[in-house]
NURO-955807 format. One record per residue (C-alpha): x, y, z. Coordinates in steps of 0.001 Angstrom, whole numbers, plus 500000, padded with zeros to 6 digits. Each point is the difference from the previous one (the first is absolute). Layout:
! residues N
@east X, north Y, up Z
...
***
This chain:
! residues 466
@east 859268, north 752840, up 856115
@east 501731, north 503090, up 501420
@east 498798, north 503367, up 498764
@east 502509, north 502014, up 497936
@east 501748, north 502570, up 502201
@east 501206, north 503379, up 498738
@east 501837, north 502786, up 501777
@east 498941, north 503546, up 499108
@east 502068, north 503089, up 500816
@east 499095, north 503638, up 499192
@east 502098, north 503138, up 500039
@east 499295, north 501596, up 503419
@east 497634, north 502776, up 498897
@east 496211, north 500257, up 500162
@east 499541, north 500182, up 496235
@east 501997, north 496785, up 499569
@east 498577, north 497944, up 502870
@east 496317, north 500310, up 499034
@east 500114, north 498719, up 496382
@east 502300, north 497059, up 500701
@east 497747, north 499122, up 502945
@east 497118, north 499943, up 497510
@east 502037, north 497564, up 497908
@east 500634, north 497860, up 503083
@east 496264, north 499897, up 500679
@east 499335, north 498822, up 496417
@east 502495, north 497176, up 500542
@east 498387, north 498988, up 503277
@east 496610, north 499832, up 498303
@east 501493, north 497286, up 497792
@east 501296, north 497970, up 502949
@east 503602, north 501226, up 499946
@east 501728, north 500530, up 503339
@east 501670, north 503424, up 500396
@east 502643, north 501330, up 502358
@east 499854, north 503805, up 499770
@east 503203, north 501766, up 501069
@east 499979, north 503610, up 501196
@east 502682, north 501957, up 501797
@east 499528, north 499918, up 503774
@east 498633, north 503558, up 500119
@east 497504, north 499465, up 497182
@east 498984, north 496598, up 501337
@east 498787, north 501665, up 503207
@east 498100, north 502649, up 498033
@east 498308, north 497557, up 497630
@east 498993, north 497431, up 502616
@east 498773, north 502617, up 502490
@east 497810, north 501689, up 497367
@east 498355, north 496873, up 498667
@east 496286, north 500400, up 500700
@east 499662, north 496287, up 500695
@east 503013, north 498471, up 501731
@east 499225, north 496745, up 498205
@east 499370, north 501790, up 496711
@east 503203, north 498715, up 498431
@east 498558, north 496493, up 499954
@east 501522, north 496667, up 500985
@east 502164, north 499845, up 496896
@east 501758, north 503345, up 500494
@east 502667, north 500283, up 502650
@east 501331, north 503489, up 500759
@east 503662, north 500124, up 501023
@east 502738, north 502636, up 500184
@east 503725, north 500499, up 499625
@east 502017, north 503049, up 501123
@east 500875, north 502803, up 497589
@east 503267, north 500641, up 501856
@east 498996, north 503273, up 501654
@east 499398, north 500397, up 503717
@east 496333, north 500411, up 501045
@east 500448, north 503714, up 500734
@east 501788, north 500882, up 496757
@east 498239, north 502104, up 497364
@east 498720, north 497852, up 497133
@east 498993, north 503071, up 498032
@east 503742, north 500414, up 499369
@east 499709, north 497935, up 496830
@east 503702, north 500029, up 499239
@east 500845, north 498516, up 503380
@east 497116, north 497518, up 499816
@east 500904, north 498836, up 496484
@east 503658, north 499380, up 500808
@east 499009, north 498189, up 503195
@east 497569, north 497762, up 498102
@east 502660, north 499038, up 497480
@east 502499, north 499217, up 502747
@east 497751, north 498155, up 502453
@east 496951, north 498416, up 498435
@east 501507, north 497497, up 497498
@east 501706, north 498039, up 502781
@east 496930, north 500182, up 502236
@east 497723, north 498769, up 497197
@east 502303, north 497057, up 499339
@east 499914, north 499112, up 503707
@east 496193, north 500225, up 500024
@east 499641, north 497697, up 496981
@east 502387, north 497478, up 501538
@east 497883, north 499977, up 503174
@east 496745, north 499607, up 498057
@east 501407, north 497184, up 497885
@east 500632, north 497952, up 503138
@east 496263, north 500043, up 500808
@east 498069, north 496971, up 498816
@east 497961, north 500671, up 496867
@east 501006, north 503669, up 499739
@east 503039, north 499983, up 497726
@east 500025, north 503175, up 497909
@east 499275, north 499123, up 496374
@east 500104, north 503534, up 498596
@east 501043, north 503510, up 501038
@east 497901, north 502882, up 498663
@east 501876, north 503226, up 500574
@east 499257, north 503630, up 499322
@east 502523, north 500830, up 497281
@east 501251, north 502888, up 502153
@east 501215, north 497182, up 502268
@east 501956, north 498345, up 497198
@east 502485, north 498620, up 502506
@east 497254, north 497630, up 501180
@east 499882, north 498486, up 496511
@east 503760, north 499495, up 500235
@east 499604, north 498293, up 503392
@east 497383, north 497670, up 498507
@east 502274, north 499085, up 497094
@east 502879, north 499308, up 502385
@east 497738, north 497665, up 502001
@east 498639, north 498200, up 496926
@east 496459, north 501340, up 500404
@east 497706, north 500965, up 497133
@east 499396, north 503708, up 499755
@east 497721, north 502703, up 498627
@east 500289, north 503775, up 499999
@east 497056, north 502299, up 500681
@east 499696, north 503646, up 498973
@east 497356, north 501987, up 501937
@east 500266, north 503305, up 498097
@east 499315, north 501026, up 496406
@east 501803, north 498103, up 497254
@east 501025, north 503364, up 498541
@east 502058, north 500499, up 503160
@east 501439, north 496508, up 499735
@east 500896, north 500626, up 496360
@east 502188, north 502925, up 501055
@east 501680, north 497729, up 502563
@east 500662, north 497309, up 497401
@east 501364, north 502679, up 497656
@east 502715, north 501304, up 502329
@east 502870, north 498922, up 497750
@east 498449, north 501910, up 497103
@east 499518, north 503039, up 502248
@east 503689, north 499821, up 500944
@east 501088, north 499514, up 496380
@east 497865, north 502974, up 498886
@east 501595, north 502249, up 502627
@east 496745, north 500546, up 501925
@east 501330, north 498544, up 503290
@east 503498, north 499180, up 501214
@east 501140, north 496524, up 501059
@east 498690, north 500670, up 503524
@east 496511, north 500915, up 498758
@east 500285, north 503775, up 500522
@east 498293, north 502037, up 497215
@east 502369, north 502010, up 497826
@east 497403, north 502204, up 498291
@east 496294, north 500839, up 499964
@east 499257, north 498602, up 496549
@east 496563, north 498388, up 499726
@east 500167, north 496197, up 499726
@east 497498, north 498040, up 497933
@east 500816, north 496308, up 499573
@east 497424, north 499594, up 497217
@east 497642, north 502309, up 498112
@east 496926, north 498906, up 501949
@east 501523, north 499833, up 503477
@east 499755, north 502881, up 502474
@east 502978, north 502391, up 499929
@east 501975, north 500612, up 503162
@east 502717, north 502337, up 501194
@east 503253, north 498366, up 501187
@east 499583, north 501474, up 503479
@east 496623, north 498226, up 500270
@east 501467, north 496549, up 499338
@east 499044, north 497566, up 502770
@east 503447, north 500036, up 501607
@east 500957, north 503586, up 499147
@east 497224, north 501997, up 501631
@east 501795, north 500693, up 503269
@east 501648, north 503271, up 500952
@east 503347, north 498562, up 501089
@east 502409, north 498080, up 497778
@east 500766, north 497373, up 502668
@east 496372, north 498831, up 500050
@east 499841, north 499969, up 496196
@east 503118, north 497838, up 499827
@east 498756, north 497669, up 502757
@east 496683, north 499450, up 498232
@east 501811, north 499502, up 496716
@east 501748, north 497012, up 501576
@east 496551, north 498468, up 500544
@east 499125, north 500758, up 496375
@east 503131, north 498367, up 498622
@east 499357, north 496963, up 502167
@east 496389, north 499910, up 498785
@east 501172, north 499850, up 496387
@east 502457, north 497223, up 500808
@east 497347, north 498074, up 501922
@east 497580, north 500191, up 497073
@east 502369, north 497734, up 498091
@east 499845, north 497337, up 502717
@east 496270, north 499385, up 499943
@east 497627, north 498301, up 497602
@east 497042, north 502138, up 501056
@east 499857, north 503777, up 500153
@east 496525, north 500858, up 501267
@east 498631, north 503534, up 499714
@east 497052, north 501583, up 501784
@east 498668, north 501553, up 496823
@east 498097, north 499076, up 496843
@east 500555, north 500166, up 496257
@east 497056, north 502379, up 499664
@east 501694, north 502542, up 502267
@east 503598, north 499741, up 498739
@east 500147, north 498318, up 496626
@east 503092, north 501943, up 498850
@east 502039, north 499104, up 503079
@east 499115, north 496316, up 499734
@east 500879, north 500026, up 496290
@east 503404, north 501432, up 500887
@east 500722, north 497157, up 502431
@east 497958, north 496920, up 498952
@east 501400, north 497857, up 502856
@east 497988, north 502062, up 502501
@east 496732, north 498301, up 500879
@east 496891, north 502015, up 500950
@east 497955, north 498417, up 502798
@east 498169, north 503085, up 501232
@east 498514, north 502113, up 501169
@east 500080, north 497610, up 502958
@east 498035, north 502542, up 502020
@east 497116, north 499644, up 497576
@east 499428, north 496408, up 501054
@east 499415, north 501029, up 503617
@east 498527, north 503478, up 499540
@east 497387, north 499831, up 502730
@east 501779, north 497665, up 502380
@east 501912, north 500924, up 503124
@east 503497, north 500755, up 498800
@east 502950, north 498637, up 501973
@east 503412, north 501616, up 500353
@east 499288, north 503548, up 501180
@east 502445, north 501802, up 502276
@east 497247, north 502210, up 501467
@east 496622, north 499153, up 501481
@east 497162, north 500736, up 497599
@east 497062, north 502166, up 501108
@east 496903, north 498195, up 498653
@east 497589, north 502626, up 501399
@east 500553, north 502136, up 496906
@east 497974, north 497459, up 498006
@east 496876, north 500850, up 501995
@east 500707, north 503685, up 499332
@east 500249, north 499246, up 496268
@east 496602, north 498309, up 500185
@east 498500, north 503364, up 500936
@east 501438, north 501862, up 496989
@east 498360, north 500404, up 496571
@east 501106, north 497728, up 497168
@east 503166, north 501102, up 498147
@east 500476, north 503035, up 502244
@east 503023, north 499311, up 502238
@east 503622, north 500900, up 499320
@east 502196, north 497299, up 501540
@east 503509, north 501230, up 500871
@east 502843, north 497662, up 500991
@east 503746, north 500245, up 499482
@east 501236, north 496589, up 501067
@east 502567, north 499123, up 502621
@east 502942, north 502181, up 498998
@east 498902, north 503455, up 498779
@east 500955, north 502932, up 502249
@east 498709, north 503589, up 499646
@east 501427, north 503235, up 501303
@east 497552, north 502134, up 501947
@east 499321, north 502445, up 497162
@east 499041, north 497266, up 497547
@east 497941, north 498166, up 502593
@east 497959, north 503139, up 500698
@east 499516, north 500732, up 496291
@east 498663, north 496491, up 499504
@east 497612, north 500400, up 502917
@east 498755, north 503347, up 498712
@east 499682, north 498645, up 496449
@east 497759, north 497216, up 501276
@east 497952, north 502576, up 501863
@east 499665, north 502172, up 496878
@east 498784, north 497015, up 497965
@east 496790, north 500162, up 502037
@east 499646, north 496218, up 499692
@east 499973, north 497265, up 502647
@east 503407, north 498415, up 500480
@east 501667, north 497131, up 501843
@east 503637, north 500811, up 500748
@east 502605, north 497550, up 501342
@east 502530, north 501874, up 502148
@east 502318, north 497353, up 501394
@east 502392, north 500630, up 502921
@east 503178, north 501686, up 498770
@east 498465, north 501351, up 496801
@east 501300, north 503513, up 500678
@east 503517, north 501052, up 500932
@east 498711, north 501514, up 503231
@east 499643, north 497796, up 503076
@east 496274, north 500797, up 500164
@east 497557, north 500432, up 497128
@east 498921, north 503655, up 499800
@east 496888, north 500763, up 497984
@east 499136, north 503558, up 498867
@east 498268, north 502138, up 502628
@east 496330, north 499090, up 500213
@east 500292, north 497328, up 497318
@east 498673, north 497085, up 502039
@east 496939, north 501937, up 501094
@east 499229, north 501278, up 496496
@east 500159, north 496562, up 498343
@east 498446, north 498000, up 502832
@east 496742, north 499409, up 498138
@east 501584, north 498653, up 496798
@east 503551, north 498912, up 500766
@east 501283, north 496850, up 501679
@east 503666, north 499529, up 500988
@east 501438, north 496608, up 501027
@east 503513, north 498754, up 500700
@east 499705, north 496922, up 497723
@east 497129, north 498679, up 497900
@east 498882, north 496634, up 498598
@east 500856, north 501339, up 496576
@east 498681, north 497226, up 497779
@east 496592, north 500222, up 501665
@east 500043, north 503801, up 499838
@east 500764, north 500066, up 496267
@east 497280, north 497426, up 499352
@east 497425, north 502133, up 501808
@east 497363, north 501612, up 497722
@east 500326, north 503407, up 501687
@east 503633, north 500455, up 498889
@east 500374, north 502288, up 496982
@east 503781, north 500178, up 499597
@east 503311, north 499100, up 501596
@east 502575, north 502700, up 500795
@east 503078, north 497800, up 500215
@east 503795, north 499881, up 500167
@east 499712, north 497371, up 497241
@east 501808, north 497167, up 501715
@east 499448, north 496861, up 497937
@east 497759, north 498292, up 502565
@east 497798, north 503080, up 500244
@east 499994, north 500327, up 496219
@east 498852, north 496406, up 499582
@east 497331, north 500383, up 502675
@east 498634, north 503067, up 498235
@east 500160, north 498322, up 496590
@east 498185, north 496847, up 501119
@east 497184, north 502118, up 501404
@east 499621, north 502297, up 496991
@east 500890, north 503145, up 501974
@east 501477, north 503114, up 498292
@east 503212, north 501442, up 501454
@east 501498, north 503288, up 501074
@east 503716, north 499239, up 499838
@east 502470, north 501355, up 502551
@east 503151, north 497827, up 499677
@east 502595, north 500350, up 502729
@east 503014, north 498015, up 498841
@east 501391, north 497052, up 498017
@east 497595, north 497846, up 497941
@east 497069, north 502222, up 500944
@east 500927, north 502341, up 497138
@east 499805, north 497094, up 497540
@east 496611, north 499046, up 501386
@east 498672, north 503547, up 499794
@east 501069, north 500184, up 496350
@east 498124, north 496782, up 499297
@east 496889, north 501426, up 501636
@east 500061, north 503448, up 498419
@east 501536, north 499415, up 496562
@east 499537, north 496338, up 499031
@east 496838, north 498718, up 501702
@east 498542, north 503534, up 500239
@east 498209, north 499290, up 503231
@east 501258, north 502976, up 501988
@east 501620, north 503417, up 500276
@east 503185, north 501293, up 501593
@east 500757, north 503227, up 501858
@east 502220, north 502968, up 499166
@east 502358, north 501421, up 502619
@east 500576, north 503724, up 500505
@east 503388, north 501739, up 499922
@east 500672, north 498934, up 503582
@east 499399, north 496331, up 499160
@east 496630, north 499933, up 501779
@east 496705, north 498730, up 498610
@east 497679, north 502851, up 501049
@east 496442, north 499710, up 501270
@east 498458, north 501539, up 496865
@east 501784, north 497476, up 497787
@east 498556, north 497181, up 502096
@east 496499, north 501452, up 499788
@east 500302, north 500508, up 496232
@east 501199, north 496476, up 499255
@east 497283, north 498441, up 502158
@east 497403, north 501890, up 497983
@east 501591, north 499111, up 496654
@east 500206, north 496306, up 500837
@east 496497, north 499631, up 501370
@east 498255, north 502183, up 497425
@east 501492, north 498102, up 497044
@east 498419, north 496544, up 499820
@east 502715, north 498769, up 497601
@east 502307, north 499121, up 502880
@east 497376, north 497820, up 501672
@east 499144, north 498301, up 496698
@east 503667, north 499226, up 499367
@east 500430, north 498775, up 503579
@east 497075, north 497585, up 499648
@east 501372, north 498758, up 496677
@east 503413, north 499248, up 501538
@east 498300, north 498349, up 502975
@east 498085, north 497619, up 497733
@east 503161, north 498940, up 498148
@east 502005, north 499485, up 503186
@east 497279, north 498065, up 501779
@east 499718, north 497731, up 496960
@east 503698, north 499120, up 500120
@east 499835, north 498828, up 503641
@east 496807, north 498014, up 499384
@east 499879, north 496391, up 498828
@east 501249, north 499845, up 496428
@east 501929, north 503284, up 500324
@east 503723, north 500373, up 499371
@east 501064, north 500860, up 503567
@east 497741, north 497291, up 501426
@east 501522, north 497410, up 497681
@east 503566, north 501062, up 500752
@east 499442, north 499764, up 503743
@east 498429, north 496559, up 499627
@east 502981, north 498828, up 497946
@east 502367, north 501175, up 502716
@east 497991, north 498248, up 502696
@east 500020, north 496772, up 497965
@east 503786, north 500321, up 499673
@east 500341, north 500184, up 503777
@east 497668, north 497059, up 500515
@east 501833, north 497933, up 497385
@east 503070, north 499684, up 502194
@east 501879, north 497533, up 497809
@east 503678, north 499340, up 500419
@east 500855, north 501269, up 496523
@east 498688, north 503532, up 500606
@east 503115, north 501264, up 501745
@east 502345, north 498436, up 497458
@east 498127, north 501705, up 497196
@east 500115, north 503334, up 501809
@east 503758, north 499809, up 500657
@east 500690, north 499182, up 496365
@east 498360, north 503233, up 498790
***
């Protein structure tokens, strides 16, 4: 009997590729065949940075389709990239599926698409293929996406998604508040990019109506209010928790595993781990203040400074900084983050609060110092500081800079008050229970897998009648 075959497609960003790859790995573990579709550029990054070239396994096939831009064009121009994706990729995905379906025993039974790629759900419907949406970020963020008509009706955004005022939004009493300019699609400086991303959002909402399953990389324990607001959303996470100490697949940069040996040499609960994900960019002043704040903390630290993290072409540290911190500081370009956060020497996580990083910290019981950069990261920081109470945020000065003394002060406050660690361990226990056998997320994921495996002829008819 042929194995069920699903096609999985993420939005082409690091924070989207990793969690849906985790989902693909869970499917493979249950004997489901997966074709994983990246853009051509990201396909090269992901496959070249896999530690084991055969690490994807026999049941995962990595393929690519073009995003419509030339190889030399700037993909950090998100407006241009978004419009190109919408114009080019639907037709290319349809061509790919048609080619796959001609292969013996590989007909695509289901498309699982990142909801930011809602057009892929529409392609699947057009081709008569079962479909599921996947949301890799917080459900609080998704709730704001699914509430766009209300936001328009209330005069908070216009019909193109551009904020009309700075009034705080709170979709329910127990959900984190957010400013309109921090909405997932509205956090960009130029209106053209906001409007381009809003097209993705509108398509995501439309696509959500075309799928029987809307899977979310979160848990009821973390976001009960958001799930209550939209009961159709199904928690299956944190997916990262089920593979916390494994070698993660899907990174765009090569990890530096040597930092783990350095962590082995540090005292228990002593190290500040600092990482800002794949997108955060600092100006030189802020970068230096962060460096000097870490120095003032007088604690060992592991700092991830990826290529392109500062606006300058080269990374410039304060004069004498590297020499002064050489005995207690370690700087790497990319780290095996799940293994770092699980290490007993790590005391806290100074983070941009991307959802993947947030989940990795939560599932390891690590307190946070929150430094959100844009979009959903503000939601996530509010969860951490005000709802879960597992971390602290920073205050900016009149120039919009977080100064070195503020960094030093918050490190001391966080690590001298054991309440944050106690709360972090409490949240960890609840979240790890939900992904374990008998837990809610574990059960939901199993139900979805059974649905894929039960590939009966009536499934599609039932879906189309919804």
